C-alpha positions as CSV (number, residue, x, y, z in Angstrom):
1,M,0.0,0.0,0.0
2,Q,1.4,3.4,-1.1
3,L,0.6,6.8,0.2
4,R,-1.2,7.6,-3.1
5,D,-3.6,4.8,-2.1
6,L,-4.2,6.6,1.2
7,S,-4.9,9.8,-0.7
8,R,-7.2,8.0,-3.0
9,W,-9.1,6.5,0.0
10,N,-9.4,10.0,1.6
11,A,-10.7,11.4,-1.7
12,S,-13.2,8.5,-2.2
13,L,-14.6,9.1,1.3
14,P,-15.4,12.8,1.7
15,N,-16.1,14.2,5.1
16,T,-19.5,13.0,6.5
17,E,-21.6,13.8,9.5
18,K,-20.0,12.5,12.6
19,M,-20.7,8.8,13.0
20,P,-21.7,7.3,16.3
21,V,-19.5,5.0,18.3
22,L,-20.7,1.8,19.9
23,F,-19.8,-0.6,22.6
24,L,-21.6,-3.9,22.2
25,G,-21.9,-6.5,24.9
26,H,-21.5,-9.5,22.7
27,G,-22.1,-12.3,25.3
28,S,-22.2,-15.9,24.2
29,P,-21.3,-16.8,20.6
30,M,-24.8,-18.3,20.5
31,N,-26.2,-14.8,20.2
32,A,-25.1,-15.1,16.5
33,I,-27.8,-17.6,15.8
34,E,-30.4,-17.1,18.5
35,E,-33.3,-14.8,18.7
36,N,-33.5,-12.8,21.9
37,Q,-33.8,-9.2,23.2
38,F,-30.1,-8.5,22.7
39,V,-29.9,-9.4,19.1
40,T,-33.2,-7.5,18.5
41,E,-31.5,-4.3,19.7
42,F,-28.4,-5.0,17.5
43,R,-30.7,-5.4,14.5
44,K,-32.5,-2.1,15.4
45,L,-29.2,-0.3,15.5
46,G,-28.4,-1.4,12.0
47,Q,-31.8,-0.1,10.8
48,E,-31.5,3.2,12.6
49,L,-27.9,4.3,12.1
50,T,-26.6,5.9,8.9
51,R,-25.1,3.1,6.9
52,P,-21.4,3.3,7.4
53,Q,-18.8,3.3,4.7
54,A,-16.8,0.9,6.8
55,I,-16.5,-0.5,10.3
56,L,-13.5,-0.6,12.6
57,C,-14.0,-3.1,15.4
58,I,-12.0,-3.6,18.5
59,S,-12.8,-7.1,19.7
60,A,-12.0,-8.7,23.1
61,H,-11.0,-11.8,21.2
62,W,-7.9,-10.5,19.4
63,E,-5.1,-10.0,21.9
64,T,-1.6,-9.4,20.6
65,R,1.8,-8.1,21.6
66,G,1.8,-4.8,19.9
67,T,-1.2,-3.2,18.0
68,F,-2.4,-4.6,14.7
69,V,-5.1,-3.9,12.2
70,T,-6.4,-6.4,9.6
71,A,-5.4,-5.3,6.1
72,M,-6.6,-8.1,3.8
73,E,-9.2,-7.8,1.1
74,H,-11.2,-10.8,2.2
75,P,-11.0,-11.5,5.9
76,Q,-11.9,-15.0,7.0
77,T,-14.7,-15.8,9.5
78,I,-13.0,-17.1,12.6
79,H,-14.8,-19.6,14.8
80,D,-12.7,-19.1,17.9
81,F,-14.7,-21.2,20.3
82,G,-15.5,-24.8,21.1
83,G,-18.4,-26.9,22.4
84,F,-21.2,-25.2,20.5
85,P,-23.7,-26.6,17.9
86,Q,-22.5,-27.2,14.4
87,A,-25.0,-24.6,13.2
88,L,-22.8,-21.9,14.8
89,F,-19.6,-23.2,13.1
90,D,-21.5,-23.2,9.8
91,V,-22.0,-19.4,10.0
92,Q,-19.9,-17.4,7.6
93,Y,-19.8,-13.6,7.5
94,P,-18.1,-12.8,4.2
95,A,-17.8,-9.0,4.7
96,P,-15.0,-7.5,2.6
97,G,-12.0,-6.0,4.4
98,S,-10.4,-2.6,3.6
99,P,-6.7,-2.4,3.2
100,Q,-7.1,1.3,2.6
101,L,-8.9,1.9,5.9
102,A,-6.2,-0.2,7.6
103,L,-3.5,2.0,6.2
104,A,-5.4,5.1,7.1
105,T,-5.7,3.8,10.6
106,Q,-2.0,3.1,10.7
107,K,-1.2,6.6,9.6
108,L,-3.5,8.2,12.1
109,V,-2.0,6.6,15.1
110,T,1.3,8.3,16.0
111,S,1.7,7.2,19.7
112,T,2.7,3.7,18.7
113,K,3.4,1.6,15.7
114,V,0.4,0.0,14.2
115,H,1.2,-3.2,12.2
116,L,-0.8,-4.4,9.2
117,D,-2.0,-7.9,9.5
118,D,-2.9,-10.4,6.8
119,K,-3.6,-13.5,8.8
120,W,-6.3,-12.9,11.4
121,G,-9.8,-12.0,10.0
122,L,-13.1,-11.5,11.8
123,D,-13.4,-13.3,15.2
124,H,-16.8,-13.9,16.9
125,G,-16.4,-10.7,18.9
126,S,-17.0,-8.8,15.7
127,W,-19.1,-11.0,13.3
128,S,-21.5,-12.3,15.9
129,V,-22.9,-8.8,16.5
130,I,-22.2,-7.1,13.2
131,K,-24.1,-9.8,11.3
132,H,-27.3,-8.7,13.0
133,M,-26.7,-5.0,12.1
134,Y,-25.7,-5.6,8.5
135,P,-26.8,-9.1,7.5
136,D,-26.0,-8.5,3.8
137,A,-22.2,-8.5,4.7
138,Q,-21.6,-5.6,2.3
139,V,-20.0,-3.1,4.7
140,P,-16.2,-3.5,4.8
141,V,-14.9,-4.5,8.3
142,I,-11.4,-4.3,9.8
143,Q,-10.4,-5.2,13.3
144,M,-7.9,-3.6,15.6
145,S,-6.1,-5.8,18.1
146,I,-5.7,-5.3,21.9
147,D,-2.1,-5.1,23.0
148,Y,-2.3,-7.2,26.2
149,T,1.1,-5.8,27.4
150,Q,-0.3,-2.3,27.8
151,P,-2.3,-0.6,30.6
152,A,-5.7,0.8,30.3
153,R,-4.5,4.4,29.8
154,Y,-2.6,3.3,26.7
155,H,-5.8,1.9,25.1
156,Y,-7.8,5.0,26.0
157,H,-5.3,7.4,24.5
158,L,-4.7,5.3,21.4
159,A,-8.4,5.3,20.7
160,K,-8.5,9.1,20.8
161,E,-6.2,9.2,17.7
162,L,-9.0,7.4,15.7
163,A,-11.4,10.3,16.1
164,A,-11.0,11.6,12.5
165,L,-12.5,8.3,11.2
166,R,-15.8,9.3,12.6
167,H,-15.9,12.1,10.0
168,K,-15.1,9.6,7.2
169,G,-18.2,7.5,7.6
170,V,-16.4,4.8,9.7
171,L,-18.4,3.2,12.5
172,I,-16.1,2.3,15.3
173,V,-17.3,-0.6,17.5
174,G,-15.9,-1.9,20.7
175,S,-17.0,-5.5,21.4
176,G,-16.7,-7.2,24.7
177,N,-18.5,-7.3,28.1
178,M,-18.2,-4.8,30.9
179,I,-18.7,-7.6,33.5
180,H,-17.2,-10.9,32.4
181,N,-16.3,-13.6,34.9
182,L,-16.9,-17.0,33.3
183,R,-15.5,-18.9,36.3
184,R,-18.4,-17.7,38.4
185,V,-21.3,-18.0,36.0
186,A,-24.5,-19.4,37.4
187,W,-25.2,-21.7,34.4
188,D,-28.7,-22.5,35.7
189,K,-29.6,-18.8,35.5
190,L,-28.5,-17.9,32.0
191,N,-32.1,-17.5,30.7
192,A,-33.3,-14.9,33.2
193,P,-31.8,-11.6,34.4
194,Y,-29.7,-12.4,37.4
195,A,-26.6,-10.9,39.0
196,Y,-24.5,-11.4,42.1
197,D,-24.4,-8.5,44.5
198,W,-20.8,-7.6,43.4
199,A,-21.9,-7.6,39.8
200,L,-24.8,-5.3,40.5
201,E,-22.5,-3.0,42.5
202,A,-19.9,-2.8,39.6
203,R,-22.6,-2.4,37.0
204,E,-24.1,0.6,38.9
205,T,-20.7,2.3,39.3
206,M,-19.8,1.7,35.7
207,N,-23.1,3.0,34.4
208,N,-23.0,6.1,36.5
209,A,-19.4,6.8,35.4
210,I,-20.4,6.3,31.7
211,L,-23.4,8.6,32.0
212,T,-21.5,11.4,33.9
213,H,-18.5,11.3,31.6
214,D,-16.3,10.1,34.4
215,H,-13.8,8.3,32.3
216,Q,-11.1,8.4,34.9
217,T,-12.9,6.0,37.2
218,L,-13.2,3.6,34.4
219,I,-9.6,3.9,33.3
220,D,-8.6,3.3,36.9
221,F,-10.7,0.2,37.1
222,R,-8.1,-1.7,39.2
223,K,-8.5,0.9,41.9
224,Q,-12.2,0.5,42.4
225,G,-12.3,-2.4,44.8
226,T,-13.5,-6.0,45.1
227,A,-16.6,-5.6,42.9
228,F,-14.6,-4.5,40.0
229,D,-11.9,-7.1,40.6
230,L,-14.5,-9.9,40.5
231,S,-16.2,-8.3,37.5
232,I,-13.0,-7.9,35.5
233,P,-10.7,-10.8,36.4
234,T,-8.9,-10.3,33.1
235,P,-9.2,-7.0,31.1
236,E,-9.7,-8.1,27.5
237,H,-13.5,-7.9,27.5
238,Y,-13.5,-4.6,29.4
239,L,-10.9,-2.7,27.4
240,P,-13.0,-2.3,24.2
241,L,-15.3,-0.1,26.4
242,L,-12.4,2.3,26.9
243,Y,-11.9,2.5,23.1
244,T,-15.5,3.6,22.7
245,L,-15.5,6.1,25.6
246,A,-12.3,7.7,24.5
247,L,-14.1,8.9,21.3
248,Q,-16.8,10.7,23.1
249,D,-16.6,14.5,22.8
250,D,-18.4,17.3,24.6
251,H,-21.2,17.3,22.0
252,D,-22.0,13.6,22.3
253,E,-24.7,12.0,24.3
254,V,-24.6,8.4,25.7
255,Q,-27.4,5.9,25.5
256,L,-27.3,2.6,27.4
257,F,-29.2,-0.4,26.0
258,N,-29.2,-4.2,26.6
259,D,-28.4,-3.2,30.1
260,E,-29.1,-6.7,31.6
261,P,-27.1,-9.0,33.8
262,V,-26.8,-12.6,32.7
263,G,-25.8,-15.7,34.6
264,G,-24.8,-13.8,37.7
265,S,-21.4,-12.7,36.5
266,L,-21.9,-11.3,33.0
267,S,-23.4,-8.1,31.7
268,M,-24.8,-7.4,28.3
269,T,-24.7,-3.7,28.8
270,S,-24.1,-1.8,25.5
271,L,-23.9,1.8,24.7
272,K,-24.2,4.3,21.8
273,I,-22.3,7.5,21.7
274,A,-23.8,10.0,19.2
């Protein structure tokens, strides 16, 4: 990819109205093929939002040493899970990639080197939710990885460098779960809203911080006590939230949806910044 290709991409995508930013609680991979209130809301989003020129997704399921973006023309559909019905493994989401958007993303980020990747594809953190929003698989999708060696502040400030993409028709999506402790799931309560006390406490604190633009509390999640420690035993599902929040500006409003606990130790809480 040459700089002239980047110029061509910029010329082909004139400035647009500012696109929203999303954080989607993706939950179980089965949400890709099940009908429930969560996927209904994902589908409504796709119908209500201005159709993007492309999507940049930060998924909990692509952790790397260093920061990467997918840069292939035709990303594969990755089935990065086990123990589910064959129908889930049969799902393909053949959205095109966008090497031009990957290069533009690489050039925008100056705080660290962004590497172009030609091996990953779309993992279930992206395709299991995006397929409900854009079932025709015609919107180009690229993914940005999560550098597991870096602290929360690194991810928050890196995301801020992506803000210009919102004015190029790019929908930026963080995909994870704010509360995600699989070891403590109450498997017998997966089909009804249920949360442990510590999960309810963390959810209330997180939601209040989101709605009051208190990003510092959320960046410093390791300083918030036992409820946060139990809710975020490992950070990969939480960090996509910080990529979304970092892109909020003073003119944006935040809307929470799918704000339901699942199985005691999971939260499907999602948000739209627009």
